[in-house]
C-alpha positions in Angstrom: 69.0 96.0 -116.5 68.1 98.4 -113.8 70.5 101.3 -113.3 69.5 101.5 -109.6 70.1 97.9 -108.6 72.4 96.4 -111.4 73.2 93.2 -109.6 73.3 89.7 -111.0 72.6 87.7 -107.8 70.3 88.2 -104.8 71.5 90.3 -102.0 71.6 88.2 -98.8 72.2 89.3 -95.2 72.0 87.1 -92.1 70.8 89.1 -89.1 71.8 88.6 -85.5 69.2 90.4 -83.4 70.7 89.2 -80.1 74.3 89.6 -81.3 76.7 87.0 -79.9 74.7 86.4 -76.8 73.5 82.9 -76.0 71.9 81.0 -73.1 74.2 78.0 -73.7 77.9 77.5 -73.3 78.8 75.0 -76.1 82.5 74.3 -75.7 83.2 74.6 -79.4 81.3 77.8 -80.1 83.2 80.3 -82.2 80.7 83.1 -81.8 80.1 83.7 -78.1 83.5 85.4 -77.7 82.5 88.0 -80.4 81.1 90.0 -77.5 84.7 90.9 -76.7 85.0 92.7 -80.0 82.0 95.0 -79.3 81.5 94.9 -75.5 78.2 96.3 -74.1 77.7 98.1 -70.8 75.6 95.3 -69.5 76.9 91.9 -70.6 74.9 88.7 -70.8 74.1 87.4 -67.3 75.4 84.1 -66.2 72.2 82.7 -64.8 71.7 80.9 -68.1 68.4 79.1 -68.6 66.9 80.9 -65.6 66.8 84.1 -67.7 63.9 84.6 -70.0 64.0 86.6 -73.3 61.7 89.1 -71.7 63.9 89.7 -68.7 66.9 90.1 -70.9 65.1 92.9 -72.8 64.4 94.9 -69.7 66.6 98.0 -69.3 66.8 98.7 -73.1 67.8 96.6 -76.1 70.8 98.8 -76.8 72.2 98.4 -73.3 71.7 94.7 -73.5 73.4 94.4 -76.9 70.3 93.4 -78.8 68.6 95.0 -81.8 66.4 98.0 -81.1 62.9 98.3 -82.7 64.1 101.3 -84.7 67.1 99.3 -86.2 64.7 96.4 -86.9 62.5 98.6 -89.0 65.5 100.2 -90.8 66.9 96.8 -91.6 63.6 95.3 -92.9 62.8 98.4 -95.0 66.2 98.7 -96.6 66.7 94.9 -97.1 63.4 94.6 -99.0 64.0 97.8 -100.9 67.2 96.7 -102.5 66.0 93.2 -103.6 65.6 92.8 -107.3 64.2 89.3 -107.0 60.5 88.6 -106.2 61.5 86.3 -103.3 63.1 87.7 -100.2 64.6 85.5 -97.5 65.2 86.8 -94.0 67.5 84.7 -91.8 67.6 85.2 -88.0 70.8 83.8 -86.4 72.9 84.2 -83.3 74.2 83.6 -80.7 70.7 82.7 -79.8 68.1 84.7 -81.7 65.3 83.6 -79.3 66.8 85.8 -76.6 64.7 88.3 -78.4 61.1 87.7 -77.3 58.4 86.5 -79.6 56.9 90.0 -79.8 60.1 91.1 -81.6 59.5 88.7 -84.4 55.8 89.4 -84.6 56.7 93.0 -85.2 59.2 91.9 -87.8 56.5 90.1 -89.7 54.2 93.1 -89.5 57.1 95.3 -90.9 57.8 92.8 -93.7 54.2 92.9 -94.8 54.1 96.7 -94.7 57.3 97.1 -96.7 56.9 94.0 -98.8 55.1 95.6 -101.7 53.9 92.4 -103.2 57.2 90.4 -102.8 57.1 86.9 -101.5 58.9 87.0 -98.1 60.2 83.9 -96.3 61.9 83.6 -92.9 64.2 81.1 -91.3 65.6 81.1 -87.8 68.5 79.1 -86.3 68.1 78.2 -82.7 69.2 75.8 -80.0 65.5 75.3 -79.3 65.7 75.8 -75.5 63.2 78.7 -75.5 60.6 77.2 -77.8 57.1 77.2 -76.4 53.6 76.4 -77.7 53.1 80.1 -78.5 56.4 80.2 -80.4 55.5 77.0 -82.3 52.0 78.3 -83.2 53.7 81.5 -84.6 56.2 79.5 -86.6 53.5 77.3 -88.1 51.1 80.1 -88.9 53.8 82.3 -90.5 55.5 79.4 -92.3 59.0 79.9 -90.8 61.7 77.3 -91.4 63.5 76.4 -88.1 67.1 75.2 -88.0 67.7 73.2 -84.7 71.2 72.6 -83.4 71.6 69.0 -82.4 74.7 66.8 -82.5 73.3 63.3 -82.5 72.5 61.0 -79.6 72.2 62.2 -76.0 75.8 61.0 -75.3 77.1 62.7 -78.4 75.1 66.0 -78.0 75.8 66.5 -74.3 79.6 66.0 -74.8 79.9 69.7 -75.8 76.5 71.4 -76.0 76.1 72.5 -72.4 74.1 75.2 -70.6 75.6 77.9 -68.3 75.7 75.5 -65.4 77.5 72.9 -67.3 74.5 70.6 -67.8 73.6 68.8 -71.0 70.9 70.1 -73.1 69.9 67.1 -75.3 66.6 66.3 -73.5 65.4 69.9 -73.7 66.3 70.1 -77.4 64.7 66.8 -78.4 61.5 67.8 -76.4 61.5 71.1 -78.5 61.8 69.1 -81.7 58.8 66.9 -80.8 56.9 70.1 -80.1 57.8 71.5 -83.5 56.5 68.2 -85.0 53.3 68.5 -83.0 52.7 71.9 -84.4 53.8 70.8 -87.9 56.6 73.3 -88.1 59.2 72.6 -90.8 62.6 72.1 -89.3 66.1 71.1 -90.3 68.9 69.6 -88.2 72.0 71.8 -88.0 74.6 69.5 -86.6 78.4 69.6 -86.1 80.9 66.9 -86.7 83.4 67.1 -83.9 86.1 65.0 -82.3 83.5 63.2 -80.1 80.6 62.2 -82.4 83.1 61.4 -85.2 83.8 58.2 -83.4 80.3 56.8 -84.1 78.9 58.3 -87.3 76.2 55.6 -87.8 74.8 56.3 -84.3 74.7 60.0 -85.2 73.0 59.5 -88.5 70.6 56.8 -87.5 69.4 58.8 -84.5 68.6 61.8 -86.7 66.9 59.6 -89.3 65.1 57.0 -87.3 64.4 58.7 -84.0 63.8 62.3 -85.0 62.7 61.5 -88.6 64.8 64.3 -89.9 64.7 64.9 -93.6 67.2 67.7 -94.0 70.7 67.6 -92.3 73.4 70.2 -92.5 76.7 68.9 -91.0 79.4 71.4 -90.2 82.9 70.2 -89.2 84.2 71.8 -86.0 87.7 73.1 -86.4 89.2 75.8 -84.1 92.6 76.7 -83.0 93.6 78.1 -79.6 95.2 81.5 -79.2 94.7 83.8 -76.2 94.1 87.4 -77.0 94.4 90.4 -74.7 90.8 91.3 -75.1 89.6 87.9 -73.7 89.1 85.9 -76.9 90.7 82.5 -76.9 90.3 81.3 -80.5 92.7 82.0 -83.4 92.0 83.9 -86.6 93.0 82.8 -90.1 96.4 84.4 -90.2 97.5 83.4 -86.7 100.4 81.0 -86.8 101.6 78.1 -84.7 98.3 77.7 -82.9 97.3 74.3 -81.5 94.2 72.6 -82.7 91.4 72.7 -80.1 90.7 69.3 -78.5 87.1 69.3 -79.6 88.0 69.8 -83.3 87.5 67.0 -85.8 90.7 65.8 -87.4 90.9 65.6 -91.2 90.9 61.8 -91.4 88.0 61.7 -88.9 86.0 64.0 -91.1 86.6 61.9 -94.2 85.7 58.6 -92.5 82.7 60.2 -90.7 81.1 61.4 -94.0 82.0 58.2 -95.9 80.3 56.1 -93.3 77.2 58.2 -93.4 77.2 58.2 -97.2 77.4 54.5 -97.4 74.2 54.2 -95.3 72.5 57.0 -97.2 73.3 55.8 -100.7 71.8 52.3 -100.0 68.3 53.5 -98.8 67.9 57.3 -98.3 68.5 59.0 -101.7 65.6 61.3 -102.4 64.2 60.8 -98.9 66.9 62.3 -96.6 68.9 65.3 -97.9 72.4 65.8 -96.5 73.9 69.1 -97.5 77.4 67.9 -98.3 76.0 65.1 -100.5 73.8 67.6 -102.4 76.6 70.1 -102.8 79.0 67.4 -104.1 76.5 66.2 -106.7 76.0 69.9 -107.7 79.8 70.1 -108.2 79.7 66.9 -110.4 76.9 68.5 -112.4 78.8 71.7 -112.9 76.2 73.9 -111.1 76.4 76.2 -108.2 76.0 74.4 -104.8 73.5 75.6 -102.3 76.1 76.4 -99.7 78.8 79.0 -99.8 81.7 76.8 -98.5 81.7 74.7 -101.6 81.2 77.5 -104.1 84.0 78.9 -106.2 83.8 82.3 -104.6 82.8 83.7 -101.2 80.9 86.8 -100.3 77.3 85.8 -101.1 76.1 85.9 -97.5 77.0 88.8 -95.2 76.2 89.2 -91.5 74.5 92.1 -89.7 75.1 92.4 -86.0 72.6 93.7 -83.4 73.9 97.2 -83.7 73.8 97.4 -87.5 77.4 96.6 -88.2 77.8 94.5 -91.4 80.6 92.0 -91.9 81.7 90.0 -94.9 80.8 86.6 -93.5 79.6 84.9 -90.3 83.1 83.4 -89.8 84.9 86.7 -90.4 83.3 89.0 -87.8 86.5 90.8 -87.1 87.3 94.5 -87.4 89.2 94.1 -90.7 86.2 92.5 -92.4 83.7 95.1 -91.3 81.9 96.6 -94.3 80.1 99.4 -92.5 76.9 100.1 -90.6 73.4 99.9 -92.1 72.5 103.2 -90.5 75.2 105.1 -92.4 76.1 102.8 -95.4 73.7 101.4 -98.0 73.4 97.7 -98.3 74.3 97.6 -102.0 77.4 99.8 -101.4 78.6 97.4 -98.7 77.8 94.1 -100.3 78.8 95.0 -103.9 81.6 97.4 -103.1 85.3 97.0 -103.6 86.0 95.5 -100.1 83.4 92.7 -100.4 84.3 92.0 -104.0 87.9 91.6 -103.0 86.9 89.2 -100.2 84.8 87.2 -102.6 87.5 86.8 -105.2 90.2 85.9 -102.7 88.8 82.4 -102.2 89.6 81.5 -105.8 92.6 83.7 -106.4 94.4 82.4 -103.2 94.1 78.7 -104.0 97.5 77.0 -104.0 98.7 75.1 -107.0 97.9 71.8 -105.3 94.3 72.8 -105.1 94.1 74.2 -108.6 95.4 70.9 -110.0 93.3 68.7 -107.7 90.7 66.4 -109.5 88.2 67.3 -106.8 88.3 71.0 -107.2 84.9 71.0 -108.9 83.3 69.8 -105.7 85.4 71.5 -103.0 86.9 74.8 -104.4 89.2 74.8 -101.4 86.3 74.8 -98.9 86.0 77.7 -96.4 88.9 80.1 -96.4 88.8 80.3 -92.6 90.4 76.8 -92.5 93.2 77.4 -95.0 96.0 77.7 -92.5 98.1 74.7 -93.6 100.9 74.6 -96.2 101.1 72.3 -99.2 103.8 69.7 -99.7 105.7 72.4 -101.7 105.5 74.9 -98.8 102.8 77.0 -100.4 100.3 78.5 -98.0 96.6 78.3 -98.2 95.9 74.6 -97.9 92.6 73.7 -96.1 93.1 71.9 -92.8 90.4 69.3 -93.8 91.9 68.7 -97.3 93.0 65.1 -96.5 89.5 64.3 -95.2 87.8 65.7 -98.3 90.1 63.7 -100.5 89.1 60.5 -98.7 85.4 61.4 -99.1 85.5 62.5 -102.8 87.5 59.5 -103.9 85.1 57.2 -102.0 81.9 58.7 -103.5 83.1 59.4 -107.0 81.6 56.2 -108.6 78.2 57.0 -107.1 78.4 60.7 -108.1 79.3 59.6 -111.7 76.3 57.3 -111.7 73.9 59.9 -110.3 75.1 62.5 -112.8 74.4 60.2 -115.7 71.0 59.4 -114.4 70.1 63.1 -114.0 71.5 64.0 -117.5 69.3 61.2 -118.9 66.2 62.7 -117.2 66.0 60.0 -114.5 66.0 60.5 -110.7 69.3 60.2 -108.9 67.6 57.7 -106.5 68.3 55.0 -109.1 71.7 54.7 -107.6 70.2 52.7 -104.7 69.5 49.9 -107.1 72.9 50.0 -108.8 75.8 47.6 -108.0 78.9 49.8 -107.9 
């Protein structure tokens, strides 16, 4: 083992080149208010969609709270340098990362090639799609980037919460962008939320993505936020805030369970092996005893850090708070931050802080207490640390257990899991 990089797993950082800035005002967004934690002299303008990425860059990236060319090069150089694995994944996130112009990412690719030294480098970008153009799509196609598009279902479902700065719905512009991605043969995934509104009609949600958008990969994240006013302007609660009401757009535990059960019943009859839903894949991984492909269902946290536009590195995308800051890439090495004492403690806490009810739960193998940010309830015994969505996950896991058992047996026998569609369970 190398004495320079003696790490057992790949180092992964999600970069936010435009910080928390966004051209939309989605009502459930947990990240837009991060601007209050690191305010910039010139905050994001309220003209919304009338502002172009190029206009937002004028006056200097640092003043606008976006990543400078110098920091971009430092990040790419150091990120590639510390990787032990031959494959290196760059993820560009936000806010809205396309508030940085296309030229920024063209330069990123040039730097990746310069510093790559024979490594295989991949890129993914998470976007609301509003700023996609033919020029962008040509770049994404030519460079082989994977695009995550935020969309919450049908027009009525999506426009309930995903609004622009003027309060208008964005569904039509997003679906137009998806069609443009398809036209240019750009690989894309749907990044959807399950919220209090679209939870009322899960089949309309799923069938729209499958039948109208022909989506093959779907990540569904449950929206859960609590309300708490802070003196610095933030209005959402942190993990350890107590007695905070649930935000009205949040999905309730039973809604989450029913939502995913209904989609699963549709999927397991006709879509296994054709449509990939992240929760279903992660659940099957838990049944198989292997690491899931998403951190919230893993036994430990800390596998994916976040770097803000100014180089500050935090433990996790959902823990961008001062107490979870690991350092700054300009003054701290990435290995020291991501494999240091503070991040290791953050990683272990997910498992170590599980209440007894979770440790004795038959579904622990698939859930592992889910994301720590939602562990603000107490168990029936009064022990803290119970996940808010626990009741919903219990509904889901109990419902899918016979199918997961069947697919596990098929895989262990060397047969495809899609055989479950022909089974009568």
